[in-house]
Every structure is written in C-alpha cells, then in structure tokens.
C-alpha positions in Angstrom: 66.3 -19.4 63.8 64.6 -22.6 64.7 66.3 -24.0 67.8 64.6 -27.4 67.3 66.2 -28.0 63.9 68.5 -31.0 63.9 72.2 -30.6 63.4 74.0 -32.4 60.6 75.4 -35.0 63.1 72.0 -35.6 64.6 70.5 -36.1 61.1 73.2 -38.6 60.2 72.6 -40.4 63.5 68.9 -40.6 62.8 69.6 -41.8 59.2 72.0 -44.5 60.5 69.4 -45.6 63.1 66.8 -46.0 60.4 69.2 -47.9 58.2 70.2 -50.1 61.1 66.5 -50.9 61.9 65.7 -51.6 58.3 68.8 -53.8 58.0 67.8 -55.8 61.1 64.2 -56.2 59.9 65.3 -57.1 56.3 67.8 -59.6 57.7 65.2 -61.2 59.9 62.8 -61.4 57.1 65.4 -62.9 54.8 66.6 -65.4 57.4 63.0 -66.4 58.1 62.2 -66.9 54.4 65.5 -68.6 53.7 65.2 -71.0 56.7 61.5 -71.7 55.9 62.4 -72.7 52.4 65.3 -74.8 53.7 63.1 -76.3 56.3 60.5 -77.3 53.7 63.1 -78.8 51.5 64.6 -80.7 54.4 61.1 -82.0 55.4 60.5 -83.2 51.8 63.8 -84.9 51.6 63.2 -86.6 55.0 59.8 -87.8 53.9 61.1 -89.0 50.6 63.9 -91.0 52.4 61.4 -92.8 54.7 59.1 -93.5 51.7 62.0 -95.0 49.8 63.1 -97.1 52.8 59.5 -98.5 53.0 59.5 -99.2 49.2 62.8 -101.1 49.4 61.4 -103.1 52.3 58.3 -103.9 50.3 60.5 -105.1 47.4 62.4 -107.4 49.8 59.3 -108.6 51.7 55.8 -107.6 50.7 54.6 -108.4 54.2 57.2 -105.9 55.7 58.1 -108.5 58.3 61.9 -108.4 57.8 64.2 -106.6 60.2 64.9 -103.7 57.8 61.2 -102.9 57.3 60.5 -103.3 61.1 63.4 -100.9 61.9 62.0 -98.3 59.4 58.4 -98.6 60.9 59.8 -98.4 64.4 61.7 -95.2 63.5 58.5 -93.6 62.1 56.6 -94.4 65.3 59.5 -93.2 67.4 59.3 -89.8 65.7 55.5 -89.9 66.3 54.9 -90.2 62.6 52.2 -92.1 60.8 52.3 -94.2 57.6 49.8 -96.0 55.4 50.5 -98.5 52.6 47.7 -98.7 50.0 46.9 -101.6 47.8 45.8 -101.7 44.2 42.2 -101.5 45.2 42.8 -98.4 47.4 42.4 -100.3 50.7 44.8 -100.1 53.5 47.3 -103.0 53.5 49.5 -101.8 56.4 49.5 -98.7 58.6 50.6 -97.3 62.0 47.0 -97.8 63.2 45.0 -95.9 60.7 42.0 -97.4 58.9 42.0 -95.1 55.9 44.5 -93.1 53.8 46.0 -89.9 55.1 44.7 -88.1 52.0 42.9 -89.4 48.9 45.4 -91.0 46.6 45.9 -89.7 43.0 47.2 -92.3 40.6 50.9 -92.2 39.8 51.5 -88.8 41.4 53.8 -87.8 44.3 52.2 -85.2 46.6 53.4 -83.3 49.6 50.6 -82.3 51.9 49.8 -80.7 55.2 47.1 -81.8 57.6 45.8 -79.3 60.1 45.7 -80.3 63.8 42.4 -81.9 64.9 41.2 -83.9 67.8 44.3 -83.5 69.8 46.4 -84.5 66.8 49.2 -82.1 65.9 49.5 -80.7 62.4 51.2 -83.2 60.0 53.4 -82.7 57.0 53.5 -85.7 54.7 54.1 -87.3 51.3 52.0 -89.6 49.2 54.0 -91.4 46.5 53.3 -94.3 44.2 55.4 -97.5 44.5 56.1 -98.9 41.0 57.3 -102.5 40.8 55.9 -103.2 44.3 53.4 -105.9 43.3 50.0 -105.5 45.0 51.1 -102.2 46.7 49.8 -99.0 45.0 51.2 -96.2 47.1 52.9 -95.2 50.4 51.8 -92.3 52.5 54.0 -91.0 55.4 53.4 -87.9 57.7 55.3 -86.4 60.6 54.4 -83.7 63.0 55.8 -80.4 61.6 57.7 -79.7 64.8 59.5 -83.1 64.8 61.6 -82.7 61.8 65.3 -82.4 62.9 65.8 -79.2 61.0 63.3 -77.4 63.3 65.7 -78.1 66.2 68.6 -76.9 64.2 66.7 -73.7 63.4 65.7 -73.2 67.0 69.3 -73.6 68.2 70.5 -71.2 65.5 68.1 -68.5 66.7 69.0 -69.0 70.3 72.7 -69.2 70.0 73.7 -67.3 66.9 71.0 -65.0 65.4 70.7 -62.8 68.5 74.4 -61.8 68.0 73.3 -59.9 64.9 71.5 -57.2 66.9 74.4 -56.2 69.2 76.7 -56.4 66.3 74.6 -53.9 64.4 74.4 -51.7 67.4 78.2 -51.8 67.9 78.7 -51.0 64.2 76.2 -48.1 64.5 78.0 -46.7 67.6 81.3 -47.0 65.7 79.9 -45.2 62.7 78.5 -42.4 64.9 81.9 -41.8 66.5 83.6 -41.8 63.1 81.1 -39.4 61.7 81.5 -37.2 64.7 85.2 -37.0 64.2 84.8 -36.4 60.5 82.4 -33.4 61.2 84.7 -31.9 63.9 86.3 -29.5 61.3 82.9 -28.2 60.5 82.2 -27.6 64.2 85.5 -25.7 64.5 84.6 -23.5 61.5 81.1 -22.9 62.9 82.6 -21.7 66.3 85.0 -19.4 64.5 82.3 -18.0 62.3 80.1 -17.3 65.3 82.8 -15.1 66.8 83.0 -12.9 63.7 81.1 -9.6 64.1 81.4 -5.9 63.1 84.2 -5.6 65.6 86.3 -8.4 64.0 85.5 -8.1 60.3 89.1 -8.8 59.4 89.0 -12.2 61.0 88.9 -15.2 58.7 88.1 -18.9 59.2 91.1 -21.2 59.7 92.1 -23.1 56.5 95.1 -25.1 57.7 94.4 -28.7 58.6 91.0 -28.8 57.0 89.8 -31.6 54.7 89.6 -30.7 51.0 85.8 -30.8 50.9 85.5 -28.6 54.0 88.3 -26.4 52.8 86.3 -25.5 49.7 83.4 -24.3 51.9 85.7 -22.3 54.2 87.4 -20.6 51.3 84.0 -19.6 49.9 83.0 -18.2 53.3 86.3 -16.3 53.6 85.9 -14.9 50.1 82.4 -13.7 51.1 83.9 -12.1 54.2 86.5 -10.3 52.0 83.7 -8.9 49.9 81.8 -7.8 53.0 84.8 -6.1 54.4 85.3 -4.3 51.1 81.7 -3.1 51.2 82.1 -1.9 54.8 85.3 0.0 54.0 83.6 1.6 50.8 80.7 2.7 52.9 83.0 4.2 55.5 84.9 6.1 52.8 81.6 7.3 51.4 80.6 8.6 54.9 83.8 10.5 55.2 83.4 12.1 51.7 79.8 13.0 52.4 80.8 14.7 55.7 83.4 16.7 53.9 81.1 17.7 51.0 78.3 18.7 53.3 80.3 20.5 56.0 82.3 22.7 53.7 79.3 24.6 52.2 77.8 24.8 55.7 81.0 26.3 57.1 81.1 28.9 54.3 77.5 29.8 54.9 78.1 30.3 58.6 81.2 32.4 58.0 79.2 34.7 55.7 76.4 35.0 58.2 78.8 35.9 60.9 79.7 39.1 59.0 76.1 40.2 59.2 74.9 42.2 62.2 71.2 41.4 61.5 69.6 39.6 64.5 68.0 37.2 62.0 71.5 36.1 60.9 72.1 34.8 64.5 68.9 32.8 64.3 69.9 31.4 60.9 73.4 30.5 62.4 71.7 28.5 65.1 69.6 26.7 62.5 72.8 25.9 60.5 74.3 24.5 63.7 71.3 22.3 64.2 71.5 21.1 60.5 75.3 20.5 61.0 74.6 18.4 64.1 71.9 16.4 62.4 74.2 15.8 59.4 76.9 14.7 61.7 74.5 12.3 63.5 73.3 10.8 60.2 76.9 10.2 59.1 77.7 8.7 62.5 74.6 6.5 62.1 75.9 5.2 58.8 79.4 4.8 60.2 78.3 2.8 63.2 77.0 0.1 60.8 80.5 -0.4 59.6 82.1 -0.4 63.0 85.0 -2.8 63.3 88.0 -3.2 65.5 90.6 -5.8 66.3 91.2 -7.4 69.7 94.5 -5.5 69.9 92.8 -2.1 69.6 92.8 -0.8 73.2 91.2 2.5 74.1 91.8 4.5 77.3 88.3 5.8 78.3 89.9 8.6 80.4 91.7 10.0 77.4 88.6 9.7 75.2 86.5 11.6 77.8 89.2 14.3 78.1 89.4 14.8 74.4 85.6 15.0 74.0 85.3 17.5 76.9 88.0 19.6 75.4 86.3 19.5 72.0 82.9 20.5 73.3 83.8 22.8 76.1 83.7 26.0 73.9 80.2 25.1 72.7 79.0 24.2 76.2 80.4 27.4 77.8 79.1 29.5 74.9 75.6 28.1 75.5 75.7 29.2 79.2 76.3 25.7 80.7 79.2 24.2 82.6 81.2 21.0 82.0 82.8 18.8 84.7 85.1 15.8 84.1 85.7 13.1 86.8 88.1 10.2 86.4 87.6 8.0 89.5 90.5 5.6 88.9 93.7 5.2 86.9 93.6 4.3 83.2 90.4 2.4 82.3 91.3 0.3 79.2 88.8 -1.4 76.9 89.0 -3.1 73.6 87.3 -1.0 70.9 87.3 1.6 68.2 88.4 4.9 69.6 86.8 7.2 66.9 83.4 5.5 67.4 83.6 5.8 71.2 84.5 9.4 70.8 81.5 10.1 68.6 79.2 8.1 70.9 80.3 10.1 74.0 80.0 13.3 72.1 76.4 12.5 71.2 75.6 11.9 74.9 77.1 15.2 75.9 75.3 17.1 73.1 72.0 15.4 74.2 72.7 16.5 77.8 73.5 20.0 76.6 70.1 20.4 74.9 68.3 19.3 78.1 70.4 21.3 80.7 69.0 24.5 82.2 70.9 27.8 82.1 74.1 27.5 84.2 73.5 23.8 84.6 76.4 21.4 85.0 77.1 18.5 82.7 79.2 15.9 84.5 81.3 13.3 82.7 82.4 10.5 85.0 84.9 7.7 84.0 84.8 4.7 86.3 86.0 1.1 86.2 83.5 -0.3 83.7 82.5 2.7 81.6 81.6 6.4 81.2 78.5 8.2 82.5 77.1 11.6 81.4 74.8 13.4 83.9 72.9 16.7 83.5 70.6 18.8 85.7 67.6 18.8 83.3 64.2 17.3 83.7 65.5 13.7 83.3 64.2 10.9 81.2 60.5 10.2 81.1 59.1 7.1 82.8 58.1 5.8 79.3 61.6 6.2 78.1 63.1 4.4 81.1 60.7 1.5 80.6 61.4 1.1 76.9 63.8 -1.3 75.3 67.0 -0.5 73.4 65.0 -0.7 70.2 63.2 2.6 71.0 66.4 4.6 71.6 65.9 6.3 68.3 62.9 8.2 69.6 63.3 11.7 70.8 61.9 13.6 73.8 62.6 16.9 72.0 60.7 18.7 69.2 63.9 19.9 67.5 65.7 16.6 66.9 65.5 13.2 65.3 66.5 11.3 68.3 69.5 9.8 66.5 72.0 10.5 69.3 70.9 7.8 71.8 70.4 5.4 68.9 74.0 5.9 67.7 75.3 5.3 71.2 73.2 2.2 71.8 74.4 0.6 68.5 78.0 1.6 69.3 77.8 -0.1 72.7 76.2 -3.2 71.2 79.1 -3.5 68.8 81.5 -3.3 71.8 79.5 -6.1 73.6 78.3 -3.4 76.1 75.1 -1.5 76.6 73.6 2.0 77.1 71.9 2.4 80.5 69.5 5.3 81.1 68.5 6.4 84.6 67.5 9.5 86.6 69.3 11.0 89.6 67.3 11.2 92.9 68.0 14.9 93.0 66.9 15.4 89.4 68.6 15.1 86.1 69.3 12.4 83.6 72.2 9.9 83.6 73.3 8.0 80.4 75.9 5.3 81.1 78.1 3.6 78.5 78.7 0.3 80.3 81.3 -2.1 79.0 
C-alpha cells in the first residue's frame, strides 16, 4: 500500500485550496477589468463635462473672458490638465500654453485619445470634440494626466480599505469548510478503524450501522454483507476440512488395524509409513484450518489445561517411541484470548517435531509460563541458518522424511493470535520452540 497516497480529507482540502486560489485570482481579474472599464467611462465623462463647460463659455463669450470660462480654465490648470481651442483654419485660438493641437483634429468627429509620457510630461488622457454653433471656433481639445482623474483615488482607496478583506474572508471560509468536511467524514474514519480491527480471529465482527448517514450506511452495509459471505466461506472450508479428515483417517485406521494382525516384520515398517502418512494428512488439514482460524474476544484459553491435554494425548506415542515427556507449569492459570482447538494442534505439532528430533531416552519438556508455552528437546537443535531465517521460511524442514508443515502451522497460528513463534537453542544442547503471546 502506498503510504504517500492522500486521504479523502486531504484531497478535499487540496481541492478547496485550488478552488479558493482560483476564486481569488478570478475575482481580482474581474475587479481589475470592471474597475478599469468604469475608470475609462468616468474619465470620458469627466472630459466630456469639461469640454461642454468650455463650449458653453464660448457661446456666452467667444473670448472666454467671463467669470464662468475663467473658472473652468482655472479648474483645468488646477488638475494639471491642458486644453486647446482650435479655430476654423486649424490654428490655436486659446490654450493652456500650447502652440499646437494636442492631436491632429478630424472634422466633426469626437475622439478620445491617450498621449504617452515624454520630456517629463506625464501620460495624458484626452478628448477632441467639435463645437457646432460656436462661431469661429472649430474644436476643443482637453487632456488630463491619467492619474489625476478622481476615480483613480476612489479605486486606490477601495483596494487599500476594502478589497484586501476578500483574502482573509476566503481563508476563513476555507477553514470553515475544512472543519465541516472533517466532521462530515468522521463516520468514515470510525468505520475505517472498525474495519482495521477485523481479522481471522474476529470474523464475526461487523461495522457499526447505528448513527451513520444514509450514504455512508449504504457502504457499511455492503461491507458487512461481504464479511457475511467471507464468514460463510471460512465456515464451509472448515467443515470441508473436518469431512476430509474423517474420510482419510477412516481407511487409514482400517489399514493399520489389518496390518497389526500380521506378524511379518514388513508389516511393522508399513505401519510406521502409515503413521507418517496420517501425520502429514493431519498437518495438511491443520494448514487448511489455520487459514480459517477465528475466535471472539470472549474466548479465553487456559494454557496450562491445553498443555496438559496435549501431553496426555501424545504420551503413549512418545513413550512407545522410547522417549520421555515432562510438563512444567511455573505459575497458576495462564489465560489468553484465542481458539483452543487451534492452540491444541499448534502445541501438538511442536511436540511431534521435538519427538522426531529427540535421541533415544531423550526428554521432551513442555513449560507453561506467564506469556506462553515452550517445548524443548535434547536433540541436535536448530541449525544456524534456521535461527537466522524469518518467519516466512518456517515451512522448510530440517528432516528428509517431512514436509516442514509443523512449524509453519504453529507460526501462522501464533500470528492469528497476535503472537509469534520463537526458535532458539539451549546452551547445553537441544532446541526450544516458544509460543509467545
């Protein structure tokens, strides 16, 4: 599983961040375009107003010497603007100090124009408009520095005092959305934690459906239905294992019984071969069963009782093989949560493995202590390669007459019980296999 993969909440946060950035940029572009258009319209309206004032002044006094015309020209100079009044012959009749038109005049046509900055003169935005019914006057041209239109100041104040609020507003809205989304996804996190705790030992557990939103509830019910089907498959496999054990062991038992009636030495060798076959079949069935291992938290197992039952079960075979068995329970009841039958078979596999490696008259010691069970023998011990190998290699064998299934079954059983199988050698010689919980 890729640990760097983003969670659903992280993806939503990234998506909302992208949306917020796009919204801020789009709003800024929109405001810029909108204010620019309004600014241009305001400039044009301002220029048209000044041009109209001059035209009215010309109608009242062609010399522009009355108080109204003087006030208009004074206002233009105050705003550092420039004006030119052109006669019928195109010459300058009156101006703010200019000797030529601001731009070439086109007959009977109103023009708005921009003049770039030059010679220390700032860029100008102006109007050239004809003056019908103004006698000898042909046109009026007025221009102001672009930065001196009143609307520029309004725009600047808006950006300084109002527009900056948009960014923290979006950020606050984003943080609120993240909190809301986090709360909305909390049922999914609860379901994910519950699903993570489901394993072979708790296959009957189901995800909680109460209090879940309808859309999340549909997913949870689908997962629970899938778990029901998996549980049915596990139980079917377990029943198949039991039936297979019965069908295989019955003919083997009949064959062994018939061989026991024969006094031929070869029959004894065949009996031993049948015992090996029976043991391998048992281990294969255990290997299938351990895949379906499940238990509830309320299933409590007394390790001392399990060890006693296994020792009692295998004692006749061990003594018959010329070996001895010893059981030690160091403390009182040692209780663990688990599946008793599977722990029984796991311990039996360890003891059978020790039996096949023990010398004649050797002692197999079963010890129950506070965190598990250990099985020790007096054989050659585990090889250095075996002790250095990981749990994945427990299926290998050190013997020529086995498949190495015993240790593999024990290892998988302990993993299902959240424990582990630990292999070691005694200083005095012999191997120790510990089922540590």
